[in-house]
N, C-alpha and C positions, 0 to 999 in steps of 0.2 A: 426471193425470200419475203420481201415486204410488199404489202398491198396498199401502202400509204406513202405520201411524200416524205414522211419522217423516217430517218434511219437511226434507230436507237443505239446508244452506247452499249458496250458489251453486256453489262449487267442489268439492262432495263428492258421492259416490255411495254409496247404501245397498245393500248386498249381503247375501245369505244364503249362508253357506258350504255347500258340498256335503259330504255325509257321507263320512268316511274309509272306505275299504274294509276290512272286517273280515278279509279273506282275501287272502293273497298270490297271485301268479300261479301259483305251484307248488302252491297248495291248502292252505297252512298258515294256521290261524286265529290272529289277533293279539289280545291283550288290549287293552282301551281305552287303557291308559297307554303301549303300544308303538306305537299307530297314529300315522302321520304326520298332522300337521294339514293340512287341505286348503288349497291355495293358489288353487283355482278356486272361483268363486262365481257365483250368479245375481243379476243386477241387478234390484232391486225399486223403486228410486226414483233420480232423477237431478236434481242441482241445475241451476239455470238456465244457468250458465256452462260446463257440460259438453256438448260437441258431438259427440264421437266414440263415445259409448256411449249405448244406449237401454235402456229397461225391457225385460226378457226376455232380454237378451244374457247369455252366459256369459263371464266374464272371468278373467284371471289377474292377481293383484296381488302386489306385492313388499312385503317388510318388514312382516310382520303386526304387529310391535311398534309401528309408527306408526299402525296402524289402531285404532279404538275400537270395542269390542264392547259392546252393550247388550242387555238382555232386556226386551221389552215383551210382557206377557201370557205366552203360551206359546211365543213365537217369539224367536229370538236374531238380531240384526242386527249388521252390521259397517259402520261408516262409514269410507270410504277416500277420501283426497284424490285428485283426478283425475289428478295426475302419477304416482301410485303404481300405476295400472292400466297394465300393460305389454303386454297382448294380449287379443284376443277369441278365443273358441274356437268353431269351427264345428261 
C-alpha cells in the first residue's frame, strides 16, 4: 500500500509536494524566498478510511497550515487530513 516509511492513520494521506517553478510564464527567474509554495502534491500513501484518492494520484490540498510536514531521511512528506484534499489533477 505505502511507498513511504510513513504509515498514515486511517483518515490521513501522505503526499510529496511538487517543486515550485523557478521561472515565471514570462521567463523571469524567481529566488527561492519569492517562489509560491506548491499546493499540488503526489500521493505516496493512503490511510484505510480514505476512499477517493489512491497512491500515485496528483492532488490539490487546502490550508497548508493544517498539514504536517516531516522529513524522513532525504525526503520530505506532508500528512494531509482527507477532508483537506479538494481535487485530483489529471
